[in-house]
C-alpha positions as CSV (number, residue, x, y, z in Angstrom):
1,M,-22.9,-24.7,9.3
2,D,-23.4,-22.1,12.0
3,T,-22.2,-18.7,10.8
4,K,-23.1,-16.7,13.9
5,I,-20.3,-15.0,15.7
6,S,-20.1,-16.5,19.2
7,H,-17.4,-14.3,20.7
8,I,-15.8,-11.0,19.9
9,T,-12.6,-9.9,21.6
10,P,-12.4,-6.1,21.8
11,A,-9.3,-4.5,20.3
12,N,-7.4,-1.9,22.1
13,G,-6.2,0.0,19.0
14,N,-2.8,-1.7,18.5
15,I,-3.0,-5.2,17.0
16,F,0.6,-5.8,18.0
17,L,-0.3,-5.3,21.7
18,D,-3.3,-7.6,21.2
19,L,-0.9,-10.2,19.8
20,G,1.2,-10.2,23.0
21,F,4.1,-7.9,22.1
22,S,5.4,-5.7,24.9
23,A,4.1,-2.1,24.9
24,G,7.4,-0.8,23.5
25,E,7.6,-3.4,20.7
26,A,4.0,-2.9,19.9
27,A,4.4,0.9,19.5
28,T,7.5,0.4,17.3
29,L,5.8,-2.2,15.1
30,K,2.7,0.0,14.8
31,A,4.8,3.1,13.8
32,H,6.7,1.0,11.2
33,S,3.4,-0.3,9.8
34,R,2.0,3.2,9.5
35,A,5.2,4.4,7.8
36,I,5.0,1.6,5.2
37,I,1.3,2.4,4.5
38,E,2.1,6.1,4.1
39,M,4.9,5.3,1.7
40,K,2.7,3.0,-0.4
41,L,0.0,5.7,-0.5
42,L,2.4,8.3,-1.7
43,L,3.7,6.0,-4.5
44,V,0.2,5.0,-5.6
45,E,-0.8,8.7,-5.7
46,A,2.2,9.5,-7.8
47,M,1.4,6.7,-10.2
48,D,-2.3,7.8,-10.4
49,D,-1.1,11.3,-11.1
50,W,1.1,10.0,-13.9
51,I,-1.8,8.1,-15.5
52,R,-4.0,11.2,-15.4
53,E,-1.3,13.6,-16.6
54,N,-0.6,11.4,-19.6
55,Q,-4.4,10.7,-20.1
56,L,-3.7,7.0,-20.2
57,K,-6.3,4.3,-20.1
58,Q,-5.6,1.5,-17.6
59,A,-4.7,-0.9,-20.4
60,E,-2.2,1.6,-21.8
61,A,-0.6,2.2,-18.4
62,A,-0.4,-1.5,-17.8
63,A,1.4,-2.1,-21.1
64,I,4.0,0.7,-20.3
65,L,4.5,-0.5,-16.7
66,G,4.6,-4.2,-17.6
67,V,1.7,-5.3,-15.4
68,S,-1.8,-6.5,-16.0
69,R,-4.7,-4.1,-16.3
70,P,-6.3,-5.4,-13.1
71,R,-3.0,-4.5,-11.3
72,I,-3.5,-0.9,-12.5
73,S,-7.1,-1.0,-11.3
74,D,-6.0,-2.2,-7.8
75,M,-3.5,0.6,-7.8
76,V,-5.9,3.5,-8.7
77,N,-8.4,2.1,-6.2
78,R,-5.8,2.3,-3.5
79,K,-5.6,-1.4,-2.7
80,I,-2.2,-0.9,-1.3
81,G,-2.2,-4.3,0.6
82,K,-1.7,-6.0,-2.8
83,F,1.6,-4.2,-3.5
84,T,5.0,-4.3,-2.0
85,L,7.1,-1.1,-1.8
86,D,9.5,-2.7,-4.3
87,S,6.8,-3.3,-6.9
88,L,5.5,0.2,-6.6
89,L,9.1,1.6,-6.9
90,M,9.7,-0.5,-10.0
91,M,6.6,0.8,-11.6
92,L,7.5,4.4,-10.7
93,A,10.9,4.0,-12.2
94,K,9.3,3.0,-15.5
95,T,7.6,6.4,-15.6
96,N,11.0,8.1,-15.4
97,R,10.2,9.4,-11.9
98,S,12.1,8.6,-8.8
99,A,11.4,8.5,-5.1
100,H,13.6,10.1,-2.4
101,L,13.8,8.9,1.2
102,S,13.9,11.6,3.9
103,I,14.9,10.7,7.4
104,R,13.7,13.0,10.2
């Protein structure tokens, strides 16, 4: 099997534009993606703070949150692509914390 890359198409910085969306749609989709990433990072940071504040081991945090220990590992290692906003919000709720949405 040949594993050499034979062609690379340069990206222009917006994957949605590269996929053929109009400039306006691409900008909107990119902004939406960034917003979701930022929200996930804030939630993961809040969960990590909770784990540290309570001096919990990953297994203890997993038991409280009702998830596996590897899920906690993914969370503290900022693997946000493995989580939906819903799953992070559900875990946050189990810590007796809440999130507030602010629209600017």
